[in-house]
C-alpha positions as CSV (number, residue, x, y, z in Angstrom):
1,M,-27.3,107.6,23.9
2,I,-25.9,109.5,26.9
3,F,-24.2,112.7,26.3
4,L,-22.1,114.6,29.2
5,Y,-22.3,118.4,28.6
6,N,-19.5,120.1,30.4
7,T,-19.4,124.0,30.6
8,H,-19.4,126.9,32.9
9,I,-22.5,128.5,31.8
10,M,-23.1,130.9,34.6
11,T,-21.9,133.4,37.3
12,D,-19.7,132.2,40.1
13,Y,-22.2,131.7,43.0
14,S,-19.8,129.8,45.2
15,H,-20.3,132.6,47.9
16,L,-24.0,131.2,48.3
17,I,-22.9,127.7,49.0
18,T,-22.4,126.8,52.8
19,E,-19.5,124.2,53.4
20,I,-20.0,122.0,56.6
21,A,-17.1,119.7,57.6
22,D,-17.7,116.0,58.6
23,F,-21.2,115.9,57.5
24,P,-22.7,113.3,57.1
25,V,-19.7,111.4,57.9
26,P,-16.2,112.5,59.1
27,G,-13.9,113.5,56.2
28,V,-16.7,114.7,54.0
29,L,-17.2,118.3,53.1
30,F,-20.9,118.9,52.7
31,R,-22.1,121.6,50.5
32,E,-25.2,123.2,51.5
33,I,-27.5,124.9,48.6
34,S,-30.0,126.5,50.5
35,P,-28.6,130.0,50.3
36,L,-28.2,129.6,46.5
37,L,-31.7,128.6,46.2
38,A,-33.0,131.5,48.5
39,D,-31.3,133.8,46.3
40,K,-33.9,134.9,43.6
41,T,-31.3,136.5,41.3
42,A,-29.1,133.3,41.3
43,R,-31.7,130.9,41.1
44,D,-33.3,132.8,38.0
45,E,-30.2,133.0,36.1
46,I,-29.5,129.2,36.7
47,L,-32.9,128.4,35.3
48,E,-32.4,130.7,32.5
49,K,-29.1,129.3,31.3
50,I,-30.2,125.6,31.9
51,G,-33.4,126.7,29.9
52,N,-31.3,127.7,26.9
53,F,-29.6,124.3,26.9
54,I,-33.1,122.7,27.3
55,R,-34.3,124.7,24.1
56,E,-31.0,124.0,22.2
57,K,-31.4,120.1,22.8
58,N,-35.0,119.7,22.5
59,I,-35.4,118.3,26.0
60,E,-38.9,116.7,26.5
61,V,-38.8,115.5,29.9
62,I,-36.8,116.6,33.3
63,A,-35.9,113.7,35.6
64,G,-34.6,114.9,39.1
65,I,-32.5,112.9,41.3
66,D,-33.4,112.1,44.9
67,A,-33.6,114.4,46.8
68,R,-31.8,117.7,45.9
69,G,-32.0,117.1,42.1
70,F,-35.8,117.2,42.7
71,I,-35.6,120.9,43.4
72,I,-33.9,122.1,40.3
73,G,-35.5,119.7,38.3
74,S,-39.2,120.7,39.3
75,L,-38.2,124.3,38.8
76,L,-37.1,123.6,35.4
77,A,-40.0,121.5,34.6
78,Q,-42.6,124.3,35.9
79,K,-40.8,127.0,34.3
80,Y,-40.5,125.3,30.8
81,N,-43.8,123.3,30.8
82,L,-42.2,119.8,30.8
83,P,-43.0,116.6,32.4
84,F,-41.0,115.8,35.7
85,V,-40.0,112.5,36.5
86,M,-38.4,111.3,40.1
87,I,-35.3,109.3,40.1
88,R,-35.7,107.9,43.5
89,K,-33.6,106.0,46.3
90,A,-34.3,102.3,46.4
91,G,-37.4,101.5,48.4
92,K,-39.3,104.8,47.8
93,L,-41.4,103.2,44.8
94,P,-42.7,99.3,44.5
95,A,-40.1,97.2,42.8
96,S,-42.6,96.2,40.3
97,L,-42.9,99.6,38.8
98,T,-39.1,100.3,38.4
99,I,-35.9,99.6,37.1
100,Q,-32.9,100.1,39.1
101,E,-29.1,100.9,39.0
102,S,-26.5,100.5,41.9
103,Y,-23.6,102.9,42.5
104,S,-20.8,104.0,44.8
105,Y,-20.2,107.4,46.1
106,E,-17.9,109.3,48.7
107,Y,-18.7,107.2,51.5
108,S,-21.2,104.6,50.7
109,E,-23.1,102.5,48.2
110,A,-26.8,103.1,47.1
111,T,-29.4,102.2,44.5
112,L,-31.6,104.6,42.2
113,T,-35.0,103.6,40.8
114,V,-37.3,105.0,38.1
115,R,-40.5,104.4,36.4
116,S,-39.1,104.0,32.8
117,E,-42.2,104.5,31.0
118,F,-42.0,108.2,31.2
119,L,-38.5,108.4,29.8
120,K,-39.0,106.1,26.6
121,G,-38.3,107.7,23.4
122,K,-37.8,111.2,24.8
123,N,-34.8,113.7,25.2
124,V,-34.0,113.6,28.9
125,L,-32.3,116.2,31.2
126,V,-31.2,114.6,34.6
127,T,-30.8,117.2,37.2
128,D,-28.8,116.9,40.5
129,D,-27.3,119.5,42.8
130,V,-23.6,118.4,43.4
131,L,-21.3,116.2,41.2
132,A,-18.8,114.7,43.6
133,T,-17.3,111.4,42.4
134,G,-20.0,111.0,39.7
135,G,-21.5,107.8,40.9
136,T,-24.9,109.1,41.3
137,L,-25.3,111.2,38.3
138,A,-23.7,108.2,36.1
139,A,-26.3,105.8,37.7
140,A,-29.1,108.2,36.8
141,L,-27.8,108.7,33.3
142,K,-27.7,104.9,32.9
143,L,-31.2,104.5,34.1
144,A,-32.5,107.0,31.6
145,E,-30.7,105.4,28.8
146,R,-31.9,101.7,30.0
147,S,-35.3,103.3,30.3
148,G,-35.2,103.7,26.3
149,A,-34.6,107.5,26.3
150,R,-33.5,108.8,23.0
151,E,-30.8,111.2,24.3
152,V,-29.8,111.5,28.1
153,Y,-28.1,114.7,29.4
154,G,-27.2,115.9,32.9
155,A,-27.3,119.3,34.6
156,I,-25.7,120.1,38.0
157,L,-25.4,123.1,40.1
158,L,-21.8,122.6,41.5
159,E,-19.0,120.3,40.5
160,L,-16.4,119.3,43.1
161,T,-13.3,119.3,40.9
162,S,-11.0,118.5,43.8
163,L,-12.4,114.9,44.1
164,R,-11.9,114.0,40.3
């Protein structure tokens, strides 16, 4: 069962997000999170607030989306002593080991893959950096659900509400 958890749980750190116009293609406003991750106070607060959710929902596995979801997911898994599972872009793992889900986003289409055996029967938190159109997160949540996860939640650092 997939649950979408929508709440603003932390301080506004938008001043730590760098915006870069026309990257990676013309018309896209890229959000660069390196300054946010480099700020220890901001990073610690983010991990603690998401940690409250992890404890509340009895999360058993963190699954990070390739590539920047790996960062926040790995930090959470380490801090809360949980397994970390990579949700990879297609072609990064042998197809015989994975299940896949295709999706569309702002400027292209892609496919995500995961080794499903690590999620089966678990409460899973899927992590990513930015929620834009929702295509990537939706595909990752579906992958976790198709893997047999008991409950699936998503956590993001930044939501682009202007894209709806």
